[in-house]
C-alpha positions in Angstrom: -57.5 85.9 21.9 -60.5 87.9 23.0 -62.5 86.2 20.3 -61.6 82.8 21.6 -62.6 83.8 25.2 -66.0 84.9 24.0 -66.5 81.5 22.2 -65.6 79.6 25.3 -67.8 81.7 27.6 -70.9 81.5 25.4 -73.7 79.5 27.0 -74.5 76.1 25.5 -77.8 75.9 23.5 -80.3 73.5 24.9 -80.8 70.4 22.7 -84.3 69.9 21.3 -86.4 67.2 22.9 -86.8 64.1 20.6 -90.5 64.1 19.4 -90.9 60.4 20.3 -89.7 60.7 23.8 -91.8 61.9 26.8 -88.6 63.3 28.5 -85.4 64.9 27.1 -83.1 62.0 27.7 -82.0 59.5 25.0 -82.1 55.8 25.6 -78.9 53.7 25.8 -78.6 50.4 23.9 -75.9 47.9 23.0 -75.3 46.3 19.6 -73.0 43.3 19.3 -71.1 42.2 16.2 -70.2 38.5 16.7 -67.5 37.1 14.4 -66.6 33.6 13.6 -64.8 31.6 10.9 -66.9 29.0 9.1 -66.6 27.4 5.7 -63.4 29.4 5.2 -65.2 32.7 5.4 -65.5 35.4 8.1 -69.1 35.4 9.2 -71.2 37.4 11.6 -74.5 36.8 13.4 -77.6 38.7 12.3 -81.1 38.7 13.6 -84.3 39.6 11.6 -86.4 42.3 13.2 -90.1 41.5 13.7 -91.8 44.9 14.2 -91.3 48.6 13.8 -89.9 50.7 10.9 -87.2 48.1 10.2 -89.5 45.0 10.2 -88.1 42.2 8.1 -84.7 43.7 7.9 -81.5 42.1 9.3 -79.5 43.7 12.1 -77.0 42.9 14.7 -78.4 41.5 18.0 -78.9 44.2 20.6 -81.3 46.0 22.9 -81.7 48.5 25.6 -79.5 48.4 28.7 -81.6 47.3 31.7 -81.6 49.0 35.1 -78.7 47.8 37.2 -77.0 46.3 34.2 -73.6 47.4 32.9 -72.9 47.8 29.2 -70.7 44.7 29.1 -73.4 42.7 30.9 -76.0 43.9 28.4 -73.9 42.9 25.4 -73.1 39.4 26.9 -76.8 38.9 27.7 -77.8 39.6 24.1 -75.2 37.2 22.7 -76.0 34.5 25.2 -79.7 34.6 24.4 -78.9 34.0 20.7 -76.0 31.5 20.9 -75.9 30.0 24.4 -72.2 31.0 24.6 -70.9 32.9 27.7 -67.2 32.4 27.3 -66.3 34.6 24.4 -63.9 37.5 23.6 -65.8 40.8 23.9 -64.5 44.3 23.3 -66.3 47.7 23.3 -66.0 49.1 19.8 -67.5 52.6 19.4 -70.5 54.7 20.5 -73.0 55.6 17.8 -75.1 58.6 18.7 -76.6 60.2 15.6 -79.9 61.7 16.8 -82.0 60.1 14.0 -80.3 56.7 13.8 -83.5 55.1 15.4 -86.7 56.6 14.0 -88.8 55.5 17.0 -86.8 57.3 19.7 -83.4 58.9 20.1 -81.1 56.1 21.1 -77.4 56.0 21.8 -75.9 52.7 20.8 -72.7 51.3 22.3 -71.3 48.8 19.8 -69.3 45.7 20.7 -67.5 43.1 18.7 -67.0 39.5 19.9 -65.2 36.4 18.7 -66.0 32.8 19.0 -64.8 29.6 17.3 -67.2 28.1 14.8 -70.4 27.2 16.7 -72.1 23.8 16.3 -75.0 24.5 18.7 -78.4 25.7 17.5 -79.0 29.4 17.3 -82.0 30.9 19.1 -84.0 33.8 17.7 -86.4 34.0 20.7 -89.6 35.9 20.8 -87.9 39.2 20.1 -86.7 38.4 16.5 -88.2 36.6 13.5 -85.0 34.8 12.6 -81.3 34.5 13.3 -78.4 33.3 11.2 -74.8 33.6 10.1 -73.9 35.8 7.1 -70.6 36.3 5.3 -69.1 39.7 6.4 -68.1 40.7 2.9 -71.6 40.2 1.4 -74.0 41.5 4.0 -77.5 42.6 3.1 -78.8 46.1 3.7 -79.0 46.3 7.4 -81.3 48.2 9.8 -80.4 51.4 11.6 -76.7 52.3 11.0 -75.5 48.7 11.3 -73.7 48.6 7.9 -71.5 51.3 9.3 -71.0 49.3 12.6 -70.1 46.2 10.5 -67.4 48.2 8.6 -66.0 49.7 11.7 -65.9 46.3 13.5 -64.1 44.6 10.6 -61.5 47.4 10.5 -60.9 47.0 14.2 -60.6 43.2 13.9 -58.1 43.5 11.1 -56.0 46.0 12.9 -55.9 44.1 16.1 -54.7 40.9 14.4 -51.4 42.9 13.8 -50.7 43.9 17.4 -52.6 41.4 19.6 -53.1 37.7 20.1 -56.9 37.8 20.0 -56.9 35.2 17.2 -57.0 32.6 20.0 -60.7 33.4 20.4 -61.5 32.1 16.9 -59.8 28.7 17.4 -60.5 25.5 19.3 -58.2 24.6 22.1 -56.0 22.4 19.7 -55.2 23.5 16.2 -52.6 23.2 13.4 -50.4 26.0 12.1 -52.3 25.7 8.8 -55.6 26.4 10.5 -54.1 29.4 12.4 -52.7 30.8 9.1 -56.1 30.3 7.4 -57.7 32.6 10.0 -55.3 35.4 9.3 -55.7 34.9 5.6 -59.5 35.0 5.8 -59.7 38.1 8.0 -57.0 40.1 6.3 -58.2 39.0 2.9 -54.7 38.4 1.6 -52.3 35.6 1.1 -49.5 35.0 3.6 -46.2 33.3 2.9 -46.3 30.0 4.7 -42.7 29.8 5.7 -42.4 33.4 6.9 -45.7 33.2 8.8 -44.8 30.0 10.7 -41.3 31.4 11.6 -42.8 34.6 12.9 -45.6 33.0 14.9 -43.4 30.4 16.5 -40.8 33.0 17.4 -43.4 35.0 19.4 -43.6 32.2 22.0 -47.4 32.3 22.0 -47.8 28.6 21.0 -47.0 25.4 22.7 -46.5 22.2 20.6 -48.5 19.3 21.7 -47.3 15.7 21.6 -49.8 14.6 19.0 -50.8 15.1 15.4 -54.0 15.4 13.3 -54.5 13.3 10.2 -55.3 15.2 7.0 -55.3 14.8 3.3 -51.5 14.7 3.3 -49.1 13.8 6.1 -50.2 14.2 9.8 -49.9 17.8 11.0 -48.5 18.8 14.4 -51.0 20.2 16.9 -50.5 23.4 19.0 -52.3 25.3 21.7 -51.9 28.8 23.1 -49.6 29.2 26.1 -51.7 32.0 27.5 -55.2 32.2 26.1 -55.8 35.7 27.3 -55.8 39.0 25.3 -52.4 40.7 25.2 -50.5 43.1 23.0 -47.8 41.5 20.8 -46.3 42.5 17.5 -47.5 39.8 15.1 -46.6 41.7 12.0 -43.6 44.1 11.8 -44.5 47.7 12.4 -47.8 46.9 13.9 -47.0 47.2 17.6 -49.1 49.0 20.2 -48.4 52.5 19.0 -49.3 51.5 15.4 -52.5 50.0 16.8 -53.3 53.3 18.6 -52.7 55.2 15.4 -55.0 52.9 13.4 -57.8 53.4 16.0 -57.4 57.2 15.7 -57.6 56.9 11.9 -60.8 54.8 12.2 -62.3 57.4 14.6 -61.6 60.2 12.0 -63.1 58.0 9.3 -66.2 57.4 11.3 -66.7 61.2 11.8 -66.3 61.8 8.0 -68.7 59.0 7.3 -71.5 60.5 9.3 -70.8 64.0 8.0 -71.3 62.5 4.5 -74.6 60.8 5.5 -75.9 64.1 6.8 -74.8 65.9 3.7 -75.9 63.4 1.0 -78.7 61.4 2.8 -79.1 57.7 3.5 -79.4 56.8 -0.1 -75.7 57.7 -0.6 -74.8 55.5 2.4 -76.4 52.3 1.2 -73.8 51.5 -1.4 -70.7 52.5 0.5 -69.9 49.3 2.3 -70.0 45.7 1.2 
């Protein structure tokens, strides 16, 4: 017991000043992982960096938080500048604070993930980036900074939340068929779902409202549906994936993230490049 008291009472060691900073405080930035479903694939938005140590590499859109700006506002600003979309689902994901993640200056990055239906409007790279485009999540290139780790973490979070929330509404247009809804679950979870069981479960949740119209397809016309409450809420979509299961999944992902960065420090970045995707 005495030993523990000595540990708690020991004064904290001062952290070294980052060599690239004129003061001992790190910068705060946001990075946003924007997901959509296009061409029957889960895709994410990437930007090509113009200058600096990661020039010509792809990364997630992001930047420093401005004075008087909240984290959420900064993330929405970055996404609006690239897509012109303001009404999207946005959720804070995780804080990445490895001291050497940005070679130019110590930067703490607060990552977000966002969801939008397939976009038809033109993307804008702006003056800040060399290019912008959509990439399949499961075949991403080698990204700048620690963004491959952010991508993996965001995908885990999205897959987990499909089981205990209704956020899938953010990936659909206002009117959709049950087949289109099931396709989104299939693409994100990367597994086949039984058609009859899926429809019975989804309709029993009371999340959908049948519309008095149909959509013509290759076969017979399909009934159209809409969400009764297009707002994020907790609901057990799959058995055993309620809110407590969701919390446990997030705890597991947190522990996985800690192990990941411990491995990066131990083995170096060359080990990390082939871990994801």
